[in-house]
N, C-alpha and C positions, 0 to 999 in steps of 0.2 A: 678228482674234481670236487671243488667245494660245493656242499649242498646248499650254500647260500647264493649261488649264482643261478641264472635264470633257466639253465637247461635242466634243472632238477626242481621238482615241486615237493616241498616237505610240509607246507601248511600255509594258512592265511588267517589274518585277523581283520575283521570288518568292524569298524567303529561307526555307529550311527548317533549323531549328535544334533540337538536343536540349539542353535545360537540365537539368543535374543539380545537386542541392543539395550544396554543400560543408559547410555548417553547417545546423542546423535552420532551418525556415522557418515563419513564422506570418503568415498573412493572415486576419484575423479576420472572422467572420460576425456580430459583435455578441453580446449575451448569449444564452445558450441557452434561458433561461426554464424550464429543468428544474432543480428544487431538488436533484436527485441527480446531475445532470450537471456537466460542467466549466463554469467561469464564462465562458471565452472560447474557443469552438470555432473550428476553421478552416472556411473556406468549402468547401462540398461541392456536387457536381452532383446531378442528380435520382436517380442510382443510389447516392448516398452516398459517392462517391469524391472525395477532395480535388482541387482544381484551382487554377490561377493565373489570376485574371481578366486578360484582355488589357488592360483599362484600368489595372490596377496597374502592369504592365510599361511601358505607354506613358507613364504619368505619370512614372515614374522616368527614362526616357530623355529625355523632353521637358525636365524640370527640369535634367538634366545638360547638355543642349544650350543652354538659356538661360543657365546659369551660365558655360558656356564662352565664349559670345559676349559676355556682360556683362563678362567679365574681359579681353577683347581690347583692344589699344591703340586700336582704332578704334571702340570701343563707342558713344561719344556724339558721333561725328562727324556733321556735317550738310553736305550731304545724306546720307541713309542709304547706307552702303556695300553692297557685294554680299552680304556676310555680316552679319546683324544679328539681334537679338532684342528684341522690345518688352518692356515691364515691366508685365505683366498684374497681378502681385501688388501693384504699387504703384498700381493703378488707371489705368495709362497704356497701354492696348492700342494697337496700330498702327492699327486701324480701329474706330471706335465706331458705335453705332446712329445717333447724331446726324449723323455724317459721311455715312452711307449715305442717310439721309433728305434731307439737303441736296443731294447729287448727284442723287438721283431727282427732286426738285422742280425743280432747274435744267434737267435734260434734258426734263422734262415742259413747262416753260415754252418751251424752244427748239422743241420739237415743235409746240406750239400757235402759236408765232409764225412758223414757216416758211410760205412761200407754197405750196410744192408739197405738197398734202395727199395726193397719190397715193402718196407715198413716206414714210410715217411713220417716225420714229426707233425703233430697237430699244433701248428704254430699259433693259430688263433686262440686255441684253448689255453696254451701256455701263457700267452700275453694276458688273457682274461684273468688267469690265476694270479699273475703278478699284480695287475691293477687292483684286484680285490685285496691281496695280502698287504699292499702298501697304502691302501686308502684308509682314511681316518674313520672314526665311529660315525661322525655326522654325515660324511659323504656316502658311507655304506647304506644309510637310511634315505637321505634326501637326494643323493645323486651328485654327480659332478660332470665336467666336460668329458671325462673318460669313462664314467660309470653311470648306468641308468639308475634312476631312483626306484627303490623298492616300495616307497610310500606314494600312493596315488591320491591327489587332492582335486577332485572335480569341482567345477563351479558350484556355488551354493545358491540354489533358487529360493525365491521368496516363498515362505510358508504362510498361506492365508491370503487375505484380500490386500490389494494395493493400498498402502497408506498415503495420505496427503503429505508430500515432501515439504520440508522446511526450507526457507530461503533466508540465508544469513549474509551479513556484510563482513568484509575484511578490508584491511588497508596494508599496502606495502610498506616496508621499513627500509630506510637508508642506513645500512650498517656503518658507514663511515661517520655520519653525523649523529647516529643514534636517535633519529627522529623519523616521523612519518614521511615517506617519500612523496614528492609532489605529483599530483594527478595520478595516483595509483590506488584508487578506490575501486573495489570489485565486490561482487556478490557470488555466493556459491550455494549449491543445493546440498541437503543433508537428509538422510533417512532418519525419521524421528525415533525416540526411545520407545521400547516395547514392540519393535518390529522383529519378527522371527525369520530365520533362514535355516534351511535343512542341509546338513552336511553328512557325507559318507566318505570315510577314509578307509582305504584298503592297504594293508601292509603285508607284502608277500614274504614267505619264508622267514618269519621273525623268531628270535629267541625272546625269553621273558624280559631281558634287560632292554631290548629294542622297544617292546611294547611299553615298558615302564617309563622310558624317556618320553614317549608320546603322551602318556597319561599325565606325567609331571608337567609337561608344557601346556597341556589343556588346563591343568589346575592353575598354573600361573595366569593363563588367559582369564579364567573364571574369577580369580582373585583381584583382577584389575591391574596386575603388574605388567601386562602386555596390552597393547592397543592395536586395533586394525585401522588401516586407511590413513588418510592425511589429517592434519589439524590436531594431532594427538596432544600437542602442547597446550591446546585450548580445552582439553578435556574430552575430545571426541574419540570415538572408537572403542569404548569399553563395552564388553559383552558378557552375558551370562551363559554358562555351559550347562546344558541339561542332557545327561546321558539317556539315550533311549534303548540302545542295544549294543552289546559287545559280543560278536559271534566268532567263535574259534573253529577253524576247520583244519583238521590234520589227518595224515594217513595213519591208519592203524597198523602198528608194526606186527601185531600178533598174526593177523590173517588178512592181508589186503584184498584177497579175492572174495572173502565172505562179506566184508563190509569195507569197501575201499576208503570211503571218506566218513569222518565223524564230525558232525556239526552240532554245536549247542550254544545257546545264548548264555554267556557267563553272568548276566545280571538276573537270571532266573534260577531259583533254587531247584534242586532235583525234584522236589515234591510239586513245584509249580509246572515243570516241564513234562513230567511223566504221569502225574495223577490225572485220571479221567475227570472230565467236568461233569458234575452231578446236576441233573435236571431238577429245578426247584419243584418241590411237591405241591400239589394243588391244595387249596384251602380246606381245612378240616371243619366239617359241619356236623351238628347233632344228627343222630340216625332215627329219631322218632318222627312220626307224622309223615307229611308229604315232602320228599326231598326237593321238589320244585319250589315249594313255599319257602323253605330254608334258603335255597339258592337265590330267590328273589330278594330276601332280606340281606343276604351277603352282598349282592350286587349294589343294593342301596347304600350299605355302609361304605363300600369301596368308592362309590360316587361321591359321598359326603366327606370321605376321609376321616370320619369321626362318628362315633355312635351317640348321636344326639337324639334323645327320646322323642322330643316334640317334632322334629323334622322327620324322623323315621316313621312316626305314627301317621303324619300327614301324607308322606310319599307312599307308604305301604297301602293306605286306604285307596289311593289312586290306582293301585295295581291289584285291587280285589282282596287285600288282607285287612279286614276291619276288626274292631274290638269284638264283634259278635262271633267271628269265625277263627280268630287267632288260636284260641285254646285247642279247637278241634283240628284245624289244618296243620298245626305244628306238633300235635300230639303231646301237649304239655301236661295233661292229666290234672288240671287245677280245678278246685271246687269253685262255686259261684263267687265266693268272697275273694279268693285269691286271683281269680280271673280278671278282676278289675285292675290289678297291677301286673298284667301279663308281660309288659315290656321289661319290667325288672327281672322277671324269670328268664325271658328270652336272652337278655344281655348276659345274665349269669351263665346260661348254657353256652353261649358263644365264647365266654372267657374260659370256662372249664374245658372246652374242647380245643382251646388254643387258637381260635380264629381271631379273638380280640386280646390285646394286652393293654395294661395300664401304663401310661407314660405322661409325666407332668400333670397328673390328676385327670387325665382324659383317657377314654377307651378308644384305641385306634386299631385298625387291622394289623395283624402281626407281620404281614408281607410288607406293608408300608414302613413299619418300624425297622425291619431288617434292611430295607433299601436305604433309609436314612443313615443307618450305622455304616453301611458300606461306603457311602459318600464321604464320611468323615475319616475313613481309614486311609493309610498311605497308599498310593497307586500300586496295584498289584504288579509283580514282576520287577519292580525297581526299588526294593527296600534298601535303606542305607546300609544295613548290615551286609547284604550280598555284595553291594558295590565296594564296601570296605575290604571284603575278602579278595576281590579282584585286584584292588590297589595294593593290598599286602603282597599278593603274589608277584605282580609285575614290577612295581616300584621297589619292593623288597629285593628283587633280583638285581635291579639297577644299583641299589644301595650297597649290596654285597660286592658288586664289581667295583664300585667306587672305593670301598675299603681295601680291596685287593690292590688297586692301583696305587693307593697311598702307601 
C-alpha cells in the first residue's frame, strides 16, 4: 500500500503565513439584497468581519500549478512523467468515474473467480491504489473528484482590527458594441490595502518536491504574479506573503517507540530552538558606600533614560542625596576640593562598572542601549538565511524532479 494514501501516516508539513493586501481585495458574497446597501459586498464571517475563503486561495494556487505543468516541455509526453497535470477544464481528468467503476468490476470478478474464498481481495484498497497511481501530480496534492486533497486550506480570518472597507464603482461592458452597457452602473466593497489575514496550510504525507511546489506557488503570489478574488484586471487582489512558521512533523525511523514524532520549526536554526534562554543580568553598580544610595541613582538614570548632571542633582536631592552627603553615602573617598565635582566621579564610576555606556555623545543605561539594538535587528527565528535553506531543500527537490522529467 502506498505510504502516500491516508491509511498510513508518514509525516506532515504545517505552513503558517501572514497574507497582507498590497492592493484592495474583493472576494464577493453575491448580491446583498438590500436596496440601500452595496451591490456587491465582500464575504464576511458570522461576526461580520471580512475573511478570505480557503477555497479561493486553493483554487488560485491549483490553477497556477496546472498552468506551470501544462507549459512544460514534457507536458504531453506518454507515459506520464513524474510531474504532470491533467486537463480537467477540457473534460480530460486523469481518473474518471467510468475508470473507477471498470477497475472495481474487474477486481470483483477476480475475487469471485479465485478458489481460496478464505482470503477475499481487498477491493477498496486496490481501487485506491489505482486512483493514486493514475492521478497527476496536481491532483495528488490538491485532490480531485476521485481523490481527497492532501493539502488543507482553511478559511483565512482577519488578523487585527476590522478596517473600514472601501466602496468602489464599476460599470458593465457590452462586449458586442465594445461600449459601456446601458443602465449597468454598480458599486462594490473592497478590503483596503494593508489588511492582514492569517493562514495555516497543512500538507499530509508530503515529499520534498510536493512542499517545493507549494513554496514556489506562494512565491509567485508574493511577487504579484497571482491575484486573489475578483477585479484582478483592475489591479485588485495582490498580497504580500510573510512566513511565520514552517513546522515539519515526521515519524522517526530509528526508534518510533522512544520518540514517535519529531517536530521542529524549519525557520528556526538549531541554536534558536535548542539553546536555553538566558535571563538578562541585573544592572552592575559600584560596590563602595551604601548599595541603596547607588540603587537610587541607578533608578533615577533609568527614569531619565540619560545621565544628565543637572537633572540628576535636582532629582537626587529630592530623595535625600545632596552635595553634602554624596561623598560619604556613595563611598567616593574624595577630598574637599574634588567633592565639589562629585557627579563627574559618580558618572565615571557608573561607566567603569558597565552600567552606563556612551552613545551619540550621551551617557545612557547599557540596558536601554541593548534594547534599542535588538529592535533594529532582524526578527528572531525568521532570518532570511534560514528561510533560504528551507527553499533550497524543497524547491531544489522540485527542480531536480523537473530536470528528470525533461
